[in-house]
C-alpha positions, 0 to 999 in steps of 0.5 A: 423191864418195869422200872416204875413198878420196882421204884413203886414197890421200894417206896412202899417198903420204905414207908412201911419201915418208917411206920415200924421205926415209929412204933419202935420210938414209942419204946424210947418214950416209955423208958424216957430214952433220948435215943428215940429222937434218932429213930424218929429222924430216920423214920422221917427220912424213910417216910420222905423217900417213900412218899417221893418214890410212890407219889406217881403210881406205875402205869402197869403193875405187871412184872416177871420173875426177874423183876420180882427177884431184883425188886426183892433183893433191892428191897432187903438191901434198902431196908437194911441200909436205912434200918442200920442208921439208928444204931449208927446215929445213936453211937451205940454201934460206932461203925456203920459197917457193924451197924449194917451187919447187925441189921442185916442179921436182924432182918434175915433172922440170922442172929449173928451179932458183932456186939460184945455187950448187948445189955449196954444197948438202950431199950429202944435199940434192943426192941428195934434189934428184935423187931427186925427179926419179926419183920423179916421172919414172914417177909416185908414184901409179904406184909406189903402184899397184905396191906397195899393193893398191888394189882397186876400179875407181879404179886406172885413173883414177889412172894416167890422171890421172898418166901423161904422154901423150894416152892410157894403156892397160893392158899386162896386164889388172891395173893393179897388174901394169902398174904393176909392169912399168913400174917394173921397166923404169924401174929396170932402165934406171936401173941400166944407165945408172948402171953404164955411167957408173961404168965410164966413170970417173964418181964414184959419187955423180955417177953415181947422181944423174945417172942419177936426173935422166936417168931422170926426164928432169929435169935437176938436176945436182950441178955448177954447169956441169951436164954440161960438165965430164964426158968425151965418153964420159960425155956420150954415155952420158947423151945416149943414155939421155935419148933412150931415156927419152923413148921410150914404155915400151910399146915396151920391153914389146913388146921384152921379149915379143919382139914386135920388129916390132910395137915398131919399127913404132910410128909415134910412135917412128919420127917421134921419132927422125926429128925428133931426127936432123933437129934434130941434123944441122941444128944441127950444120951451123949451129954447127960453125964455132964449135967447134975440132972437128966431133966437139965440135960434134956432141957438143953438138948431139946432147946439147942436142937430146936434152936439150930434146926429152926435156925433161931440161934438162941442158946441156953448153954455153951454147946461148944463145950459139948462132946464132938458127937453132939456138936456134929449133930448140931452142924448137920442140923444147921444145913437141914434147916426147917420146913419150906414155907416156915420162918426158918432157914437152912436148905429145908427138910423137903429138899433133903427128902427129895435129894435122898429119894433121888439118890435112892433112885440112882442107886436102884438104876445101877442095879436094875438099869431097865427099871423105870421108877418115878420119884414121889413126894406127898404121894405125887410124882415129882416133875423133871423141872422140880428135880432140875431146880433142886439140883441147881439150888444145891450146886449153887449153894455149895459153890457160894458156901465154899467161895465164902469160906475161901474168902473168909479164910483170908482173915487167918482164923481157924478152920472151924471158925471160918466153916461154921461162920459161913454155915451160920450166916448162909443158913441164917442160924447165928452162932457157930462154933469156936470163935463164933460159938454161943459165947463169942461174936463176929466183931473180930472179922475184917470189913471184907469178911463181914461184907461176904458174911452179909451177902451170905445172910441175904442170899440164905434168907432169899433162897440164893438167886434174888441176891446172886442175880444182882451180879449178872451184867445182863440184868443191869444192861436191861435195867439201864437200857434207854426207853423210847418216848417220854417215859422217865428211867426210874 
């Protein structure tokens, strides 16, 4: 196992986090907040460790998928552990476990919070809290691949381990160029949303932080009522961009190449918009009698559908008060999630399409046992390995989901709270229903339950396996195995 490469990547991750913390400390300078000192101190700490871990480059840059998964999991844990320090050091979140929960929720773009009063935070902490969404949305390792020369054959394994969705491919032959293209699209869309919110009259600080949350499909707001206080125009701007950030970024690359036909024929995207349209119309019809105007009910229906299916987690209303039919639609959308290759979470629309066609094929085989029919996706036959991977993912997902629900129930909360708390964290959504609804938070959970939910957030963001592999003893046996020669262990 290439431990030197793992150390080198983790060191670079810490250096990048140091730069991001320095950027956040500028907000404290603008608002003359003393909390910025703690952000500078943690930035220095990250920078020191980062330089120490990267002072000597590895002899070989090549490593395989198991090392890519291990590196990705450790990178996100390390990123969160250091990222939580400013919240704890400033005293704004007195418990380090709670600070870690909030930070993991930020980096994984979950948006589940333990804060009863978010408006009590300083501007620098509110900025860092939202900035973690933007960093985690596209992925810190994708950013690393875009700015740091990595060489060797391990870059693709890093991207595969971190990027959301059932498959990851290169947009162009070089991984560094692919990562750069993804971040340029990501940055351009974020800036566009921010500009539109500013034009709509939104306060600059709110426009920037909400754009971060929308881009990363995270959901941390700067007001206690999330998005409810903003104008209809601002709500619709955020709705549109939530949906756009839930689209596979390959689509935008095809548009840049003027391959419009190929882009608009992407099957997953068609079904993604069909699901959104059906859900919005269904909920709107179901809730419109609860509102004074049809436009207001349509705004809330469209916003919450966009927020939940993209796993952003913003709220314009307490949808826990909606009829059971509408709430059930939202719960279904929690599991469906956004497109593969987007910043959204959930199981992904493409998995749903392939799963449905697999079921249809099996039913067909019962009626016509001798028939031989290939399952197709994007007009191409799906290989057996892809179906096997899909089945393993679903089984693993369900196993982790129900084990998590079982462990969380030890807190003796009601079933709806436990079920939707796990669904909201494993799918990186944020709010659930009942006690963890849009007007609630996760502060009441015990420390063991919060640890379970933190693992769920990381597992959901990293597509399960990079986190679960940490619990496999064979990996650590190989990692700590003695090496011959004068080579140091780490």
